[in-house]
Backbone as XML, in Angstrom:
<?xml version="1.0"?>
<chain id="A" units="angstrom">
  <residue number="1" name="UNK">
    <atom name="N" x="0.831" y="-1.185" z="0.000"/>
    <atom name="CA" x="0.001" y="0.000" z="-0.001"/>
    <atom name="C" x="0.870" y="1.245" z="0.002"/>
  </residue>
  <residue number="2" name="UNK">
    <atom name="N" x="0.548" y="2.166" z="-0.887"/>
    <atom name="CA" x="1.310" y="3.393" z="-1.001"/>
    <atom name="C" x="0.371" y="4.566" z="-0.776"/>
  </residue>
  <residue number="3" name="UNK">
    <atom name="N" x="0.784" y="5.498" z="0.084"/>
    <atom name="CA" x="-0.042" y="6.676" z="0.342"/>
    <atom name="C" x="0.078" y="7.647" z="-0.821"/>
  </residue>
  <residue number="4" name="UNK">
    <atom name="N" x="-0.995" y="8.446" z="-1.060"/>
    <atom name="CA" x="-0.929" y="9.462" z="-2.099"/>
    <atom name="C" x="0.160" y="10.458" z="-1.734"/>
  </residue>
  <residue number="5" name="UNK">
    <atom name="N" x="0.884" y="10.927" z="-2.712"/>
    <atom name="CA" x="1.955" y="11.873" z="-2.481"/>
    <atom name="C" x="1.381" y="13.264" z="-2.250"/>
  </residue>
  <residue number="6" name="UNK">
    <atom name="N" x="1.468" y="13.770" z="-1.049"/>
    <atom name="CA" x="0.991" y="15.109" z="-0.723"/>
    <atom name="C" x="1.832" y="15.610" z="0.436"/>
  </residue>
  <residue number="7" name="UNK">
    <atom name="N" x="2.307" y="16.816" z="0.340"/>
    <atom name="CA" x="3.156" y="17.341" z="1.393"/>
    <atom name="C" x="2.326" y="17.675" z="2.628"/>
  </residue>
  <residue number="8" name="UNK">
    <atom name="N" x="2.914" y="17.544" z="3.831"/>
    <atom name="CA" x="2.183" y="17.842" z="5.053"/>
    <atom name="C" x="1.745" y="19.301" z="5.128"/>
  </residue>
  <residue number="9" name="UNK">
    <atom name="N" x="2.526" y="20.195" z="4.502"/>
    <atom name="CA" x="2.147" y="21.615" z="4.565"/>
    <atom name="C" x="0.874" y="21.877" z="3.794"/>
  </residue>
  <residue number="10" name="UNK">
    <atom name="N" x="0.670" y="21.195" z="2.650"/>
    <atom name="CA" x="-0.550" y="21.432" z="1.901"/>
    <atom name="C" x="-1.762" y="20.864" z="2.626"/>
  </residue>
  <residue number="11" name="UNK">
    <atom name="N" x="-1.603" y="19.720" z="3.288"/>
    <atom name="CA" x="-2.700" y="19.163" z="4.084"/>
    <atom name="C" x="-2.996" y="20.096" z="5.250"/>
  </residue>
  <residue number="12" name="UNK">
    <atom name="N" x="-1.965" y="20.631" z="5.865"/>
    <atom name="CA" x="-2.164" y="21.576" z="6.965"/>
    <atom name="C" x="-2.862" y="22.842" z="6.472"/>
  </residue>
  <residue number="13" name="UNK">
    <atom name="N" x="-2.497" y="23.300" z="5.274"/>
    <atom name="CA" x="-3.147" y="24.484" z="4.704"/>
    <atom name="C" x="-4.624" y="24.207" z="4.432"/>
  </residue>
  <residue number="14" name="UNK">
    <atom name="N" x="-4.926" y="23.015" z="3.938"/>
    <atom name="CA" x="-6.318" y="22.645" z="3.711"/>
    <atom name="C" x="-7.091" y="22.587" z="5.027"/>
  </residue>
  <residue number="15" name="UNK">
    <atom name="N" x="-6.468" y="22.061" z="6.062"/>
    <atom name="CA" x="-7.124" y="22.000" z="7.365"/>
    <atom name="C" x="-7.356" y="23.403" z="7.935"/>
  </residue>
  <residue number="16" name="UNK">
    <atom name="N" x="-6.413" y="24.315" z="7.713"/>
    <atom name="CA" x="-6.608" y="25.707" z="8.159"/>
    <atom name="C" x="-7.744" y="26.367" z="7.391"/>
  </residue>
  <residue number="17" name="UNK">
    <atom name="N" x="-7.819" y="26.107" z="6.084"/>
    <atom name="CA" x="-8.910" y="26.668" z="5.295"/>
    <atom name="C" x="-10.258" y="26.140" z="5.766"/>
  </residue>
  <residue number="18" name="UNK">
    <atom name="N" x="-10.314" y="24.835" z="6.063"/>
    <atom name="CA" x="-11.562" y="24.248" z="6.555"/>
    <atom name="C" x="-11.968" y="24.884" z="7.887"/>
  </residue>
  <residue number="19" name="UNK">
    <atom name="N" x="-11.008" y="25.092" z="8.768"/>
    <atom name="CA" x="-11.292" y="25.727" z="10.057"/>
    <atom name="C" x="-11.785" y="27.158" z="9.852"/>
  </residue>
  <residue number="20" name="UNK">
    <atom name="N" x="-11.186" y="27.884" z="8.920"/>
    <atom name="CA" x="-11.626" y="29.249" z="8.617"/>
    <atom name="C" x="-13.067" y="29.254" z="8.108"/>
  </residue>
  <residue number="21" name="UNK">
    <atom name="N" x="-13.402" y="28.291" z="7.255"/>
    <atom name="CA" x="-14.765" y="28.181" z="6.742"/>
    <atom name="C" x="-15.751" y="27.859" z="7.865"/>
  </residue>
  <residue number="22" name="UNK">
    <atom name="N" x="-15.363" y="26.994" z="8.796"/>
    <atom name="CA" x="-16.227" y="26.669" z="9.942"/>
    <atom name="C" x="-16.495" y="27.907" z="10.776"/>
  </residue>
  <residue number="23" name="UNK">
    <atom name="N" x="-15.468" y="28.719" z="10.981"/>
    <atom name="CA" x="-15.647" y="29.945" z="11.757"/>
    <atom name="C" x="-16.546" y="30.938" z="11.016"/>
  </residue>
  <residue number="24" name="UNK">
    <atom name="N" x="-16.421" y="30.988" z="9.702"/>
    <atom name="CA" x="-17.287" y="31.865" z="8.908"/>
    <atom name="C" x="-18.745" y="31.452" z="9.018"/>
  </residue>
  <residue number="25" name="UNK">
    <atom name="N" x="-18.996" y="30.157" z="9.068"/>
    <atom name="CA" x="-20.369" y="29.673" z="9.222"/>
    <atom name="C" x="-20.985" y="30.165" z="10.528"/>
  </residue>
  <residue number="26" name="UNK">
    <atom name="N" x="-20.182" y="30.188" z="11.582"/>
    <atom name="CA" x="-20.693" y="30.612" z="12.891"/>
    <atom name="C" x="-21.088" y="32.082" z="12.904"/>
  </residue>
  <residue number="27" name="UNK">
    <atom name="N" x="-20.492" y="32.893" z="12.047"/>
    <atom name="CA" x="-20.770" y="34.334" z="12.016"/>
    <atom name="C" x="-21.819" y="34.723" z="10.981"/>
  </residue>
  <residue number="28" name="UNK">
    <atom name="N" x="-22.410" y="33.775" z="10.303"/>
    <atom name="CA" x="-23.217" y="34.066" z="9.121"/>
    <atom name="C" x="-24.492" y="34.844" z="9.402"/>
  </residue>
  <residue number="29" name="UNK">
    <atom name="N" x="-25.261" y="34.516" z="10.388"/>
    <atom name="CA" x="-26.517" y="35.216" z="10.646"/>
    <atom name="C" x="-27.700" y="34.455" z="10.075"/>
  </residue>
  <residue number="30" name="UNK">
    <atom name="N" x="-28.853" y="35.123" z="10.009"/>
    <atom name="CA" x="-30.074" y="34.483" z="9.529"/>
    <atom name="C" x="-29.976" y="34.140" z="8.051"/>
  </residue>
  <residue number="31" name="UNK">
    <atom name="N" x="-30.659" y="33.053" z="7.667"/>
    <atom name="CA" x="-30.648" y="32.615" z="6.275"/>
    <atom name="C" x="-32.078" y="32.373" z="5.810"/>
  </residue>
  <residue number="32" name="UNK">
    <atom name="N" x="-32.286" y="32.529" z="4.500"/>
    <atom name="CA" x="-33.594" y="32.248" z="3.909"/>
    <atom name="C" x="-33.425" y="31.965" z="2.422"/>
  </residue>
  <residue number="33" name="UNK">
    <atom name="N" x="-34.215" y="31.028" z="1.928"/>
    <atom name="CA" x="-34.255" y="30.778" z="0.500"/>
    <atom name="C" x="-35.200" y="31.780" z="-0.151"/>
  </residue>
  <residue number="34" name="UNK">
    <atom name="N" x="-35.137" y="31.865" z="-1.456"/>
    <atom name="CA" x="-36.056" y="32.697" z="-2.204"/>
    <atom name="C" x="-35.396" y="33.921" z="-2.792"/>
  </residue>
  <residue number="35" name="UNK">
    <atom name="N" x="-36.253" y="34.897" z="-3.130"/>
    <atom name="CA" x="-35.758" y="36.161" z="-3.658"/>
    <atom name="C" x="-36.704" y="37.267" z="-3.223"/>
  </residue>
  <residue number="36" name="UNK">
    <atom name="N" x="-36.180" y="38.485" z="-3.193"/>
    <atom name="CA" x="-36.986" y="39.643" z="-2.839"/>
    <atom name="C" x="-36.991" y="40.614" z="-4.000"/>
  </residue>
  <residue number="37" name="UNK">
    <atom name="N" x="-38.095" y="41.376" z="-4.114"/>
    <atom name="CA" x="-38.247" y="42.323" z="-5.210"/>
    <atom name="C" x="-38.725" y="43.647" z="-4.637"/>
  </residue>
  <residue number="38" name="UNK">
    <atom name="N" x="-38.027" y="44.719" z="-5.029"/>
    <atom name="CA" x="-38.493" y="46.077" z="-4.743"/>
    <atom name="C" x="-39.359" y="46.459" z="-5.928"/>
  </residue>
  <residue number="39" name="UNK">
    <atom name="N" x="-40.670" y="46.429" z="-5.745"/>
    <atom name="CA" x="-41.600" y="46.616" z="-6.856"/>
    <atom name="C" x="-41.564" y="48.028" z="-7.433"/>
  </residue>
  <residue number="40" name="UNK">
    <atom name="N" x="-41.005" y="48.997" z="-6.703"/>
    <atom name="CA" x="-40.934" y="50.363" z="-7.229"/>
    <atom name="C" x="-39.921" y="50.469" z="-8.379"/>
  </residue>
  <residue number="41" name="UNK">
    <atom name="N" x="-39.039" y="49.482" z="-8.511"/>
    <atom name="CA" x="-38.031" y="49.501" z="-9.574"/>
    <atom name="C" x="-38.518" y="48.797" z="-10.838"/>
  </residue>
  <residue number="42" name="UNK">
    <atom name="N" x="-39.700" y="48.210" z="-10.781"/>
    <atom name="CA" x="-40.245" y="47.527" z="-11.953"/>
    <atom name="C" x="-40.792" y="48.535" z="-12.953"/>
  </residue>
  <residue number="43" name="UNK">
    <atom name="N" x="-41.012" y="48.080" z="-14.175"/>
    <atom name="CA" x="-41.637" y="48.916" z="-15.206"/>
    <atom name="C" x="-42.969" y="48.305" z="-15.563"/>
  </residue>
  <residue number="44" name="UNK">
    <atom name="N" x="-44.103" y="48.895" z="-15.390"/>
    <atom name="CA" x="-44.319" y="50.172" z="-14.714"/>
    <atom name="C" x="-44.136" y="50.021" z="-13.207"/>
  </residue>
  <residue number="45" name="UNK">
    <atom name="N" x="-43.763" y="51.100" z="-12.584"/>
    <atom name="CA" x="-43.478" y="51.088" z="-11.149"/>
    <atom name="C" x="-44.734" y="50.770" z="-10.344"/>
  </residue>
  <residue number="46" name="UNK">
    <atom name="N" x="-44.535" y="49.980" z="-9.302"/>
    <atom name="CA" x="-45.617" y="49.630" z="-8.381"/>
    <atom name="C" x="-45.146" y="49.930" z="-6.966"/>
  </residue>
  <residue number="47" name="UNK">
    <atom name="N" x="-46.021" y="49.749" z="-5.997"/>
    <atom name="CA" x="-45.607" y="50.027" z="-4.626"/>
    <atom name="C" x="-45.373" y="48.719" z="-3.883"/>
  </residue>
  <residue number="48" name="UNK">
    <atom name="N" x="-44.498" y="48.758" z="-2.896"/>
    <atom name="CA" x="-44.297" y="47.619" z="-2.016"/>
    <atom name="C" x="-43.124" y="46.739" z="-2.368"/>
  </residue>
  <residue number="49" name="UNK">
    <atom name="N" x="-42.973" y="45.719" z="-1.540"/>
    <atom name="CA" x="-41.865" y="44.766" z="-1.648"/>
    <atom name="C" x="-42.447" y="43.361" z="-1.584"/>
  </residue>
  <residue number="50" name="UNK">
    <atom name="N" x="-41.757" y="42.404" z="-2.207"/>
    <atom name="CA" x="-42.219" y="41.024" z="-2.205"/>
    <atom name="C" x="-41.079" y="40.062" z="-1.929"/>
  </residue>
  <residue number="51" name="UNK">
    <atom name="N" x="-41.425" y="38.976" z="-1.246"/>
    <atom name="CA" x="-40.519" y="37.846" z="-1.050"/>
    <atom name="C" x="-41.169" y="36.662" z="-1.736"/>
  </residue>
  <residue number="52" name="UNK">
    <atom name="N" x="-40.402" y="35.959" z="-2.571"/>
    <atom name="CA" x="-40.924" y="34.828" z="-3.328"/>
    <atom name="C" x="-40.040" y="33.622" z="-3.094"/>
  </residue>
  <residue number="53" name="UNK">
    <atom name="N" x="-40.680" y="32.454" z="-2.951"/>
    <atom name="CA" x="-39.938" y="31.202" z="-2.812"/>
    <atom name="C" x="-40.781" y="30.064" z="-3.358"/>
  </residue>
  <residue number="54" name="UNK">
    <atom name="N" x="-40.125" y="28.928" z="-3.606"/>
    <atom name="CA" x="-40.810" y="27.739" z="-4.110"/>
    <atom name="C" x="-41.066" y="26.779" z="-2.951"/>
  </residue>
  <residue number="55" name="UNK">
    <atom name="N" x="-42.295" y="26.249" z="-2.907"/>
    <atom name="CA" x="-42.661" y="25.227" z="-1.943"/>
    <atom name="C" x="-43.412" y="24.141" z="-2.708"/>
  </residue>
  <residue number="56" name="UNK">
    <atom name="N" x="-42.818" y="22.952" z="-2.768"/>
    <atom name="CA" x="-43.420" y="21.826" z="-3.488"/>
    <atom name="C" x="-43.822" y="22.215" z="-4.906"/>
  </residue>
  <residue number="57" name="UNK">
    <atom name="N" x="-42.904" y="22.797" z="-5.632"/>
    <atom name="CA" x="-43.074" y="23.210" z="-7.029"/>
    <atom name="C" x="-44.123" y="24.303" z="-7.224"/>
  </residue>
  <residue number="58" name="UNK">
    <atom name="N" x="-44.520" y="24.951" z="-6.167"/>
    <atom name="CA" x="-45.461" y="26.076" z="-6.248"/>
    <atom name="C" x="-44.738" y="27.332" z="-5.784"/>
  </residue>
  <residue number="59" name="UNK">
    <atom name="N" x="-45.010" y="28.450" z="-6.431"/>
    <atom name="CA" x="-44.408" y="29.716" z="-6.051"/>
    <atom name="C" x="-45.273" y="30.384" z="-4.993"/>
  </residue>
  <residue number="60" name="UNK">
    <atom name="N" x="-44.642" y="30.729" z="-3.880"/>
    <atom name="CA" x="-45.316" y="31.418" z="-2.781"/>
    <atom name="C" x="-44.777" y="32.846" z="-2.745"/>
  </residue>
  <residue number="61" name="UNK">
    <atom name="N" x="-45.681" y="33.837" z="-2.728"/>
    <atom name="CA" x="-45.287" y="35.245" z="-2.706"/>
    <atom name="C" x="-45.901" y="35.903" z="-1.483"/>
  </residue>
  <residue number="62" name="UNK">
    <atom name="N" x="-45.059" y="36.678" z="-0.781"/>
    <atom name="CA" x="-45.500" y="37.356" z="0.433"/>
    <atom name="C" x="-45.159" y="38.834" z="0.309"/>
  </residue>
  <residue number="63" name="UNK">
    <atom name="N" x="-46.132" y="39.698" z="0.646"/>
    <atom name="CA" x="-45.879" y="41.140" z="0.658"/>
    <atom name="C" x="-45.054" y="41.475" z="1.902"/>
  </residue>
  <residue number="64" name="UNK">
    <atom name="N" x="-44.113" y="42.410" z="1.751"/>
    <atom name="CA" x="-43.207" y="42.783" z="2.838"/>
    <atom name="C" x="-43.226" y="44.286" z="3.080"/>
  </residue>
  <residue number="65" name="UNK">
    <atom name="N" x="-42.890" y="44.661" z="4.310"/>
    <atom name="CA" x="-42.623" y="46.066" z="4.608"/>
    <atom name="C" x="-41.183" y="46.351" z="4.193"/>
  </residue>
  <residue number="66" name="UNK">
    <atom name="N" x="-40.772" y="47.612" z="4.242"/>
    <atom name="CA" x="-39.407" y="47.952" z="3.858"/>
    <atom name="C" x="-38.395" y="47.303" z="4.799"/>
  </residue>
  <residue number="67" name="UNK">
    <atom name="N" x="-38.685" y="47.287" z="6.105"/>
    <atom name="CA" x="-37.771" y="46.672" z="7.070"/>
    <atom name="C" x="-37.665" y="45.157" z="6.840"/>
  </residue>
  <residue number="68" name="UNK">
    <atom name="N" x="-38.802" y="44.524" z="6.553"/>
    <atom name="CA" x="-38.784" y="43.093" z="6.258"/>
    <atom name="C" x="-38.014" y="42.825" z="4.971"/>
  </residue>
  <residue number="69" name="UNK">
    <atom name="N" x="-38.208" y="43.687" z="3.974"/>
    <atom name="CA" x="-37.490" y="43.557" z="2.715"/>
    <atom name="C" x="-35.982" y="43.564" z="2.957"/>
  </residue>
  <residue number="70" name="UNK">
    <atom name="N" x="-35.496" y="44.522" z="3.728"/>
    <atom name="CA" x="-34.063" y="44.626" z="4.008"/>
    <atom name="C" x="-33.553" y="43.408" z="4.770"/>
  </residue>
  <residue number="71" name="UNK">
    <atom name="N" x="-34.343" y="42.940" z="5.758"/>
    <atom name="CA" x="-33.944" y="41.767" z="6.536"/>
    <atom name="C" x="-33.897" y="40.522" z="5.655"/>
  </residue>
  <residue number="72" name="UNK">
    <atom name="N" x="-34.910" y="40.325" z="4.812"/>
    <atom name="CA" x="-34.934" y="39.163" z="3.927"/>
    <atom name="C" x="-33.844" y="39.254" z="2.864"/>
  </residue>
  <residue number="73" name="UNK">
    <atom name="N" x="-33.569" y="40.454" z="2.391"/>
    <atom name="CA" x="-32.491" y="40.630" z="1.408"/>
    <atom name="C" x="-31.166" y="40.143" z="1.993"/>
  </residue>
  <residue number="74" name="UNK">
    <atom name="N" x="-30.881" y="40.515" z="3.236"/>
    <atom name="CA" x="-29.654" y="40.077" z="3.905"/>
    <atom name="C" x="-29.674" y="38.561" z="4.141"/>
  </residue>
  <residue number="75" name="UNK">
    <atom name="N" x="-30.819" y="38.032" z="4.559"/>
    <atom name="CA" x="-30.920" y="36.593" z="4.822"/>
    <atom name="C" x="-30.722" y="35.776" z="3.544"/>
  </residue>
  <residue number="76" name="UNK">
    <atom name="N" x="-31.234" y="36.272" z="2.428"/>
    <atom name="CA" x="-31.067" y="35.573" z="1.148"/>
    <atom name="C" x="-29.611" y="35.646" z="0.694"/>
  </residue>
  <residue number="77" name="UNK">
    <atom name="N" x="-28.959" y="36.791" z="0.884"/>
    <atom name="CA" x="-27.521" y="36.894" z="0.590"/>
    <atom name="C" x="-26.732" y="35.913" z="1.452"/>
  </residue>
  <residue number="78" name="UNK">
    <atom name="N" x="-27.099" y="35.800" z="2.728"/>
    <atom name="CA" x="-26.426" y="34.860" z="3.629"/>
    <atom name="C" x="-26.633" y="33.419" z="3.169"/>
  </residue>
  <residue number="79" name="UNK">
    <atom name="N" x="-27.823" y="33.112" z="2.666"/>
    <atom name="CA" x="-28.094" y="31.761" z="2.173"/>
    <atom name="C" x="-27.188" y="31.429" z="0.982"/>
  </residue>
  <residue number="80" name="UNK">
    <atom name="N" x="-26.999" y="32.379" z="0.095"/>
    <atom name="CA" x="-26.112" y="32.157" z="-1.059"/>
    <atom name="C" x="-24.666" y="31.978" z="-0.618"/>
  </residue>
  <residue number="81" name="UNK">
    <atom name="N" x="-24.243" y="32.765" z="0.377"/>
    <atom name="CA" x="-22.894" y="32.593" z="0.922"/>
    <atom name="C" x="-22.752" y="31.218" z="1.567"/>
  </residue>
  <residue number="82" name="UNK">
    <atom name="N" x="-23.788" y="30.800" z="2.299"/>
    <atom name="CA" x="-23.780" y="29.491" z="2.947"/>
    <atom name="C" x="-23.602" y="28.379" z="1.924"/>
  </residue>
  <residue number="83" name="UNK">
    <atom name="N" x="-24.341" y="28.444" z="0.829"/>
    <atom name="CA" x="-24.220" y="27.421" z="-0.216"/>
    <atom name="C" x="-22.799" y="27.374" z="-0.783"/>
  </residue>
  <residue number="84" name="UNK">
    <atom name="N" x="-22.198" y="28.542" z="-0.998"/>
    <atom name="CA" x="-20.820" y="28.582" z="-1.492"/>
    <atom name="C" x="-19.836" y="28.018" z="-0.486"/>
  </residue>
  <residue number="85" name="UNK">
    <atom name="N" x="-20.034" y="28.350" z="0.789"/>
    <atom name="CA" x="-19.141" y="27.833" z="1.835"/>
    <atom name="C" x="-19.254" y="26.311" z="1.947"/>
  </residue>
  <residue number="86" name="UNK">
    <atom name="N" x="-20.483" y="25.800" z="1.890"/>
    <atom name="CA" x="-20.671" y="24.350" z="1.976"/>
    <atom name="C" x="-20.009" y="23.658" z="0.792"/>
  </residue>
  <residue number="87" name="UNK">
    <atom name="N" x="-20.160" y="24.221" z="-0.393"/>
    <atom name="CA" x="-19.532" y="23.654" z="-1.587"/>
    <atom name="C" x="-18.014" y="23.602" z="-1.415"/>
  </residue>
  <residue number="88" name="UNK">
    <atom name="N" x="-17.429" y="24.702" z="-0.907"/>
    <atom name="CA" x="-15.976" y="24.742" z="-0.710"/>
    <atom name="C" x="-15.544" y="23.786" z="0.396"/>
  </residue>
  <residue number="89" name="UNK">
    <atom name="N" x="-16.334" y="23.681" z="1.469"/>
    <atom name="CA" x="-16.006" y="22.745" z="2.553"/>
    <atom name="C" x="-16.009" y="21.309" z="2.040"/>
  </residue>
  <residue number="90" name="UNK">
    <atom name="N" x="-16.944" y="20.976" z="1.163"/>
    <atom name="CA" x="-16.983" y="19.632" z="0.579"/>
    <atom name="C" x="-15.720" y="19.369" z="-0.239"/>
  </residue>
  <residue number="91" name="UNK">
    <atom name="N" x="-15.307" y="20.355" z="-1.032"/>
    <atom name="CA" x="-14.109" y="20.191" z="-1.849"/>
    <atom name="C" x="-12.878" y="19.979" z="-0.970"/>
  </residue>
  <residue number="92" name="UNK">
    <atom name="N" x="-12.719" y="20.800" z="0.050"/>
    <atom name="CA" x="-11.575" y="20.687" z="0.960"/>
    <atom name="C" x="-11.623" y="19.345" z="1.676"/>
  </residue>
  <residue number="93" name="UNK">
    <atom name="N" x="-12.808" y="18.944" z="2.118"/>
    <atom name="CA" x="-12.959" y="17.662" z="2.823"/>
    <atom name="C" x="-12.524" y="16.495" z="1.945"/>
  </residue>
  <residue number="94" name="UNK">
    <atom name="N" x="-12.969" y="16.497" z="0.693"/>
    <atom name="CA" x="-12.585" y="15.406" z="-0.207"/>
    <atom name="C" x="-11.076" y="15.372" z="-0.433"/>
  </residue>
  <residue number="95" name="UNK">
    <atom name="N" x="-10.462" y="16.542" z="-0.570"/>
    <atom name="CA" x="-9.007" y="16.568" z="-0.772"/>
    <atom name="C" x="-8.294" y="15.990" z="0.436"/>
  </residue>
  <residue number="96" name="UNK">
    <atom name="N" x="-8.714" y="16.400" z="1.642"/>
    <atom name="CA" x="-8.072" y="15.897" z="2.860"/>
    <atom name="C" x="-8.322" y="14.400" z="3.006"/>
  </residue>
  <residue number="97" name="UNK">
    <atom name="N" x="-9.562" y="13.965" z="2.805"/>
    <atom name="CA" x="-9.897" y="12.544" z="2.969"/>
    <atom name="C" x="-9.136" y="11.662" z="1.980"/>
  </residue>
  <residue number="98" name="UNK">
    <atom name="N" x="-9.045" y="12.093" z="0.733"/>
    <atom name="CA" x="-8.317" y="11.275" z="-0.236"/>
    <atom name="C" x="-6.810" y="11.373" z="-0.055"/>
  </residue>
  <residue number="99" name="UNK">
    <atom name="N" x="-6.309" y="12.444" z="0.524"/>
    <atom name="CA" x="-4.882" y="12.537" z="0.797"/>
    <atom name="C" x="-4.489" y="11.686" z="1.994"/>
  </residue>
  <residue number="100" name="UNK">
    <atom name="N" x="-5.430" y="11.437" z="2.900"/>
    <atom name="CA" x="-5.127" y="10.659" z="4.101"/>
    <atom name="C" x="-5.405" y="9.172" z="3.929"/>
  </residue>
  <residue number="101" name="UNK">
    <atom name="N" x="-5.956" y="8.758" z="2.818"/>
    <atom name="CA" x="-6.267" y="7.350" z="2.652"/>
    <atom name="C" x="-5.146" y="6.648" z="1.909"/>
  </residue>
  <residue number="102" name="UNK">
    <atom name="N" x="-5.117" y="5.363" z="2.062"/>
    <atom name="CA" x="-4.104" y="4.565" z="1.383"/>
    <atom name="C" x="-4.696" y="4.002" z="0.100"/>
  </residue>
  <residue number="103" name="UNK">
    <atom name="N" x="-3.895" y="4.060" z="-0.948"/>
    <atom name="CA" x="-4.338" y="3.501" z="-2.228"/>
    <atom name="C" x="-3.745" y="2.134" z="-2.398"/>
  </residue>
  <residue number="104" name="UNK">
    <atom name="N" x="-4.576" y="1.211" z="-2.784"/>
    <atom name="CA" x="-4.071" y="-0.112" z="-3.093"/>
    <atom name="C" x="-4.364" y="-0.416" z="-4.552"/>
  </residue>
  <residue number="105" name="UNK">
    <atom name="N" x="-3.383" y="-0.342" z="-5.350"/>
    <atom name="CA" x="-3.411" y="-0.723" z="-6.766"/>
    <atom name="C" x="-4.591" y="-0.157" z="-7.544"/>
  </residue>
  <residue number="106" name="UNK">
    <atom name="N" x="-4.778" y="1.117" z="-7.495"/>
    <atom name="CA" x="-5.807" y="1.766" z="-8.319"/>
    <atom name="C" x="-5.244" y="1.866" z="-9.737"/>
  </residue>
  <residue number="107" name="UNK">
    <atom name="N" x="-5.992" y="1.367" z="-10.704"/>
    <atom name="CA" x="-5.509" y="1.393" z="-12.089"/>
    <atom name="C" x="-5.340" y="2.816" z="-12.594"/>
  </residue>
  <residue number="108" name="UNK">
    <atom name="N" x="-6.340" y="3.638" z="-12.399"/>
    <atom name="CA" x="-6.278" y="5.022" z="-12.840"/>
    <atom name="C" x="-6.299" y="5.923" z="-11.615"/>
  </residue>
  <residue number="109" name="UNK">
    <atom name="N" x="-5.414" y="6.905" z="-11.557"/>
    <atom name="CA" x="-5.443" y="7.813" z="-10.406"/>
    <atom name="C" x="-6.720" y="8.643" z="-10.420"/>
  </residue>
  <residue number="110" name="UNK">
    <atom name="N" x="-7.195" y="8.989" z="-9.254"/>
    <atom name="CA" x="-8.385" y="9.821" z="-9.146"/>
    <atom name="C" x="-8.051" y="11.227" z="-9.611"/>
  </residue>
  <residue number="111" name="UNK">
    <atom name="N" x="-8.870" y="11.753" z="-10.493"/>
    <atom name="CA" x="-8.652" y="13.102" z="-11.011"/>
    <atom name="C" x="-9.482" y="14.081" z="-10.205"/>
  </residue>
  <residue number="112" name="UNK">
    <atom name="N" x="-9.050" y="15.346" z="-10.248"/>
    <atom name="CA" x="-9.745" y="16.382" z="-9.491"/>
    <atom name="C" x="-11.190" y="16.538" z="-9.944"/>
  </residue>
  <residue number="113" name="UNK">
    <atom name="N" x="-11.446" y="16.382" z="-11.231"/>
    <atom name="CA" x="-12.821" y="16.524" z="-11.728"/>
    <atom name="C" x="-13.704" y="15.423" z="-11.166"/>
  </residue>
  <residue number="114" name="UNK">
    <atom name="N" x="-13.188" y="14.208" z="-11.073"/>
    <atom name="CA" x="-13.958" y="13.088" z="-10.531"/>
    <atom name="C" x="-14.281" y="13.336" z="-9.061"/>
  </residue>
  <residue number="115" name="UNK">
    <atom name="N" x="-13.351" y="13.914" z="-8.333"/>
    <atom name="CA" x="-13.551" y="14.188" z="-6.917"/>
    <atom name="C" x="-14.420" y="15.428" z="-6.674"/>
  </residue>
  <residue number="116" name="UNK">
    <atom name="N" x="-14.703" y="16.177" z="-7.725"/>
    <atom name="CA" x="-15.495" y="17.392" z="-7.557"/>
    <atom name="C" x="-14.710" y="18.529" z="-6.955"/>
  </residue>
  <residue number="117" name="UNK">
    <atom name="N" x="-13.390" y="18.493" z="-7.102"/>
    <atom name="CA" x="-12.530" y="19.520" z="-6.521"/>
    <atom name="C" x="-12.470" y="20.748" z="-7.420"/>
  </residue>
  <residue number="118" name="UNK">
    <atom name="N" x="-12.585" y="20.526" z="-8.723"/>
    <atom name="CA" x="-12.580" y="21.665" z="-9.645"/>
    <atom name="C" x="-13.932" y="21.827" z="-10.283"/>
  </residue>
</chain>
């Protein structure tokens, strides 16, 4: 059995990045799926704000106040950041897990695309 060739510093760097991502998750704040619309920016202009999301393949729309609009706008931005962080954490996790495992006679080496790293 031969271990994959990876320097300890790169594994340590990956572990530091994963820890940084975990800390970022803790600071994220409220999250929400969907999207918000400031209806005054539409053509023709209308009044009010809306939050829209999908539930069981149906679109649900809720009227919002300006304060609710701002809060939901931030929560939706946080949700998008969360999805990106989770995607990156998965990539880092796979790199660390495959670097720490032993390979026994694999015919073809695992490529980054197969692992979902790129």
